[in-house]
Structure formats: C-alpha cells, structure tokens
A tleap script that builds the chain and sets N, CA, C and O, in Angstrom:
source leaprc.protein.ff14SB
mol = sequence {
  NMET LEU ILE VAL LEU ASP VAL ALA SER TRP
  TYR ARG ALA ALA VAL GLU GLY LEU LEU ALA
  GLU ALA GLU ILE ASN ARG TYR VAL ASP TYR
  THR LEU VAL LEU ARG GLY ILE GLU VAL GLU
  GLN ARG VAL VAL SER VAL GLU CGLU
}
set mol.1.N position { 0.828 -1.196 0.000 }
set mol.1.CA position { 0.000 0.000 0.000 }
set mol.1.C position { 0.871 1.259 0.000 }
set mol.1.O position { 0.529 2.257 -0.634 }
set mol.2.N position { 1.985 1.207 0.706 }
set mol.2.CA position { 2.870 2.373 0.761 }
set mol.2.C position { 3.408 2.712 -0.620 }
set mol.2.O position { 3.555 3.885 -0.964 }
set mol.3.N position { 3.702 1.685 -1.412 }
set mol.3.CA position { 4.222 1.923 -2.757 }
set mol.3.C position { 3.168 2.631 -3.596 }
set mol.3.O position { 3.474 3.579 -4.320 }
set mol.4.N position { 1.925 2.168 -3.495 }
set mol.4.CA position { 0.834 2.776 -4.263 }
set mol.4.C position { 0.667 4.238 -3.866 }
set mol.4.O position { 0.499 5.102 -4.725 }
set mol.5.N position { 0.713 4.514 -2.567 }
set mol.5.CA position { 0.579 5.886 -2.090 }
set mol.5.C position { 1.743 6.737 -2.585 }
set mol.5.O position { 1.550 7.891 -2.968 }
set mol.6.N position { 2.957 6.170 -2.578 }
set mol.6.CA position { 4.130 6.902 -3.038 }
set mol.6.C position { 3.986 7.251 -4.515 }
set mol.6.O position { 4.292 8.371 -4.924 }
set mol.7.N position { 3.520 6.290 -5.317 }
set mol.7.CA position { 3.327 6.539 -6.746 }
set mol.7.C position { 2.260 7.605 -6.943 }
set mol.7.O position { 2.401 8.470 -7.807 }
set mol.8.N position { 1.192 7.551 -6.149 }
set mol.8.CA position { 0.122 8.538 -6.264 }
set mol.8.C position { 0.641 9.938 -5.939 }
set mol.8.O position { 0.295 10.900 -6.624 }
set mol.9.N position { 1.468 10.058 -4.902 }
set mol.9.CA position { 2.002 11.367 -4.533 }
set mol.9.C position { 2.977 11.869 -5.596 }
set mol.9.O position { 3.026 13.066 -5.883 }
set mol.10.N position { 3.752 10.953 -6.180 }
set mol.10.CA position { 4.668 11.337 -7.253 }
set mol.10.C position { 3.878 11.797 -8.468 }
set mol.10.O position { 4.245 12.784 -9.107 }
set mol.11.N position { 2.806 11.099 -8.791 }
set mol.11.CA position { 1.972 11.466 -9.934 }
set mol.11.C position { 1.374 12.850 -9.716 }
set mol.11.O position { 1.308 13.652 -10.647 }
set mol.12.N position { 0.941 13.134 -8.499 }
set mol.12.CA position { 0.383 14.451 -8.190 }
set mol.12.C position { 1.447 15.523 -8.417 }
set mol.12.O position { 1.154 16.579 -8.976 }
set mol.13.N position { 2.675 15.258 -7.987 }
set mol.13.CA position { 3.763 16.214 -8.183 }
set mol.13.C position { 4.042 16.405 -9.673 }
set mol.13.O position { 4.331 17.515 -10.121 }
set mol.14.N position { 3.952 15.306 -10.440 }
set mol.14.CA position { 4.193 15.394 -11.880 }
set mol.14.C position { 3.128 16.258 -12.537 }
set mol.14.O position { 3.435 17.074 -13.407 }
set mol.15.N position { 1.877 16.081 -12.124 }
set mol.15.CA position { 0.784 16.878 -12.687 }
set mol.15.C position { 0.999 18.352 -12.378 }
set mol.15.O position { 0.712 19.212 -13.210 }
set mol.16.N position { 1.500 18.641 -11.197 }
set mol.16.CA position { 1.754 20.035 -10.812 }
set mol.16.C position { 2.992 20.594 -11.502 }
set mol.16.O position { 3.242 21.798 -11.449 }
set mol.17.N position { 3.762 19.734 -12.142 }
set mol.17.CA position { 4.934 20.183 -12.880 }
set mol.17.C position { 6.122 20.528 -12.000 }
set mol.17.O position { 6.935 21.375 -12.368 }
set mol.18.N position { 6.236 19.882 -10.837 }
set mol.18.CA position { 7.331 20.186 -9.914 }
set mol.18.C position { 8.498 19.235 -10.118 }
set mol.18.O position { 8.302 18.048 -10.379 }
set mol.19.N position { 9.710 19.756 -10.001 }
set mol.19.CA position { 10.912 18.925 -10.025 }
set mol.19.C position { 10.944 17.970 -11.211 }
set mol.19.O position { 11.029 16.754 -11.037 }
set mol.20.N position { 10.876 18.530 -12.421 }
set mol.20.CA position { 10.772 17.712 -13.634 }
set mol.20.C position { 11.918 16.699 -13.732 }
set mol.20.O position { 11.683 15.540 -14.073 }
set mol.21.N position { 13.134 17.114 -13.442 }
set mol.21.CA position { 14.271 16.193 -13.570 }
set mol.21.C position { 14.152 15.033 -12.589 }
set mol.21.O position { 14.414 13.885 -12.948 }
set mol.22.N position { 13.757 15.326 -11.354 }
set mol.22.CA position { 13.582 14.273 -10.353 }
set mol.22.C position { 12.464 13.325 -10.767 }
set mol.22.O position { 12.561 12.118 -10.545 }
set mol.23.N position { 11.400 13.864 -11.370 }
set mol.23.CA position { 10.294 13.022 -11.826 }
set mol.23.C position { 10.783 12.040 -12.875 }
set mol.23.O position { 10.432 10.861 -12.843 }
set mol.24.N position { 11.604 12.534 -13.818 }
set mol.24.CA position { 12.128 11.655 -14.872 }
set mol.24.C position { 12.984 10.559 -14.240 }
set mol.24.O position { 12.871 9.390 -14.609 }
set mol.25.N position { 13.843 10.938 -13.287 }
set mol.25.CA position { 14.701 9.951 -12.628 }
set mol.25.C position { 13.872 8.905 -11.901 }
set mol.25.O position { 14.197 7.719 -11.950 }
set mol.26.N position { 12.803 9.324 -11.225 }
set mol.26.CA position { 11.969 8.368 -10.496 }
set mol.26.C position { 11.218 7.484 -11.470 }
set mol.26.O position { 11.019 6.297 -11.210 }
set mol.27.N position { 10.797 8.058 -12.599 }
set mol.27.CA position { 10.106 7.242 -13.609 }
set mol.27.C position { 11.046 6.167 -14.148 }
set mol.27.O position { 10.649 5.016 -14.325 }
set mol.28.N position { 12.292 6.552 -14.406 }
set mol.28.CA position { 13.277 5.586 -14.901 }
set mol.28.C position { 13.513 4.507 -13.845 }
set mol.28.O position { 13.559 3.321 -14.170 }
set mol.29.N position { 13.663 4.913 -12.582 }
set mol.29.CA position { 13.862 3.939 -11.502 }
set mol.29.C position { 12.687 2.976 -11.438 }
set mol.29.O position { 12.874 1.768 -11.293 }
set mol.30.N position { 11.466 3.516 -11.547 }
set mol.30.CA position { 10.266 2.684 -11.466 }
set mol.30.C position { 10.219 1.703 -12.626 }
set mol.30.O position { 9.854 0.540 -12.449 }
set mol.31.N position { 10.593 2.176 -13.825 }
set mol.31.CA position { 10.619 1.301 -15.002 }
set mol.31.C position { 11.637 0.185 -14.808 }
set mol.31.O position { 11.369 -0.967 -15.149 }
set mol.32.N position { 12.809 0.522 -14.258 }
set mol.32.CA position { 13.839 -0.495 -14.015 }
set mol.32.C position { 13.354 -1.510 -12.987 }
set mol.32.O position { 13.644 -2.700 -13.109 }
set mol.33.N position { 12.620 -1.051 -11.977 }
set mol.33.CA position { 12.068 -1.972 -10.973 }
set mol.33.C position { 11.101 -2.931 -11.644 }
set mol.33.O position { 11.141 -4.134 -11.384 }
set mol.34.N position { 10.224 -2.409 -12.514 }
set mol.34.CA position { 9.270 -3.277 -13.207 }
set mol.34.C position { 10.008 -4.293 -14.068 }
set mol.34.O position { 9.636 -5.466 -14.099 }
set mol.35.N position { 11.047 -3.854 -14.765 }
set mol.35.CA position { 11.831 -4.777 -15.592 }
set mol.35.C position { 12.504 -5.825 -14.721 }
set mol.35.O position { 12.571 -6.995 -15.097 }
set mol.36.N position { 13.001 -5.415 -13.561 }
set mol.36.CA position { 13.625 -6.361 -12.635 }
set mol.36.C position { 12.637 -7.415 -12.171 }
set mol.36.O position { 12.988 -8.589 -12.057 }
set mol.37.N position { 11.390 -7.003 -11.899 }
set mol.37.CA position { 10.358 -7.959 -11.492 }
set mol.37.C position { 10.097 -8.937 -12.629 }
set mol.37.O position { 9.959 -10.137 -12.393 }
set mol.38.N position { 10.028 -8.437 -13.863 }
set mol.38.CA position { 9.793 -9.309 -15.013 }
set mol.38.C position { 10.920 -10.331 -15.142 }
set mol.38.O position { 10.669 -11.509 -15.396 }
set mol.39.N position { 12.162 -9.878 -14.967 }
set mol.39.CA position { 13.310 -10.782 -15.066 }
set mol.39.C position { 13.228 -11.840 -13.968 }
set mol.39.O position { 13.464 -13.020 -14.225 }
set mol.40.N position { 12.893 -11.423 -12.742 }
set mol.40.CA position { 12.783 -12.376 -11.635 }
set mol.40.C position { 11.703 -13.410 -11.932 }
set mol.40.O position { 11.885 -14.593 -11.643 }
set mol.41.N position { 10.588 -12.982 -12.500 }
set mol.41.CA position { 9.507 -13.912 -12.813 }
set mol.41.C position { 9.965 -14.912 -13.872 }
set mol.41.O position { 9.629 -16.094 -13.797 }
set mol.42.N position { 10.728 -14.442 -14.856 }
set mol.42.CA position { 11.248 -15.347 -15.879 }
set mol.42.C position { 12.187 -16.377 -15.253 }
set mol.42.O position { 12.130 -17.563 -15.577 }
set mol.43.N position { 13.050 -15.907 -14.351 }
set mol.43.CA position { 13.997 -16.815 -13.696 }
set mol.43.C position { 13.234 -17.864 -12.892 }
set mol.43.O position { 13.580 -19.045 -12.930 }
set mol.44.N position { 12.207 -17.445 -12.170 }
set mol.44.CA position { 11.410 -18.376 -11.365 }
set mol.44.C position { 10.742 -19.398 -12.272 }
set mol.44.O position { 10.741 -20.591 -11.966 }
set mol.45.N position { 10.172 -18.943 -13.387 }
set mol.45.CA position { 9.480 -19.875 -14.281 }
set mol.45.C position { 10.471 -20.851 -14.919 }
set mol.45.O position { 10.121 -22.001 -15.184 }
set mol.46.N position { 11.697 -20.405 -15.165 }
set mol.46.CA position { 12.714 -21.304 -15.717 }
set mol.46.C position { 13.108 -22.342 -14.667 }
set mol.46.O position { 13.286 -23.517 -14.988 }
set mol.47.N position { 13.244 -21.906 -13.408 }
set mol.47.CA position { 13.622 -22.825 -12.332 }
set mol.47.C position { 12.536 -23.862 -12.088 }
set mol.47.O position { 12.842 -24.997 -11.723 }
set mol.48.N position { 11.283 -23.498 -12.281 }
set mol.48.CA position { 10.177 -24.443 -12.102 }
set mol.48.C position { 10.250 -25.468 -13.210 }
set mol.48.O position { 9.417 -26.373 -13.269 }
savepdb mol mol.pdb
quit
C-alpha cells in the first residue's frame, strides 16, 4: 500500500509540474524496478 501511495504522490507532483528532472529519474527507476520484477519472474518460471 505504501508503494501505491508513493506513486500517487509522485503522480500528483508530476501533474503540478514540480521537479521535472527528479520526476524523470523516479520514472526511470520505477521502469527499471518493473523490468527487474519481469526478469525475476522469468527466472522463477525457468527454475520451475
């Protein structure tokens, strides 16, 4: 739940147009996290 709230607060900041560079960096970090989850899921499915 904390992650969802954090994303919601970041989205609100993005809509307000604050700290554009930091928003881009957080978006990239979030994308890398999603890719990492996908890779982990692939590894798990291969191990099964």
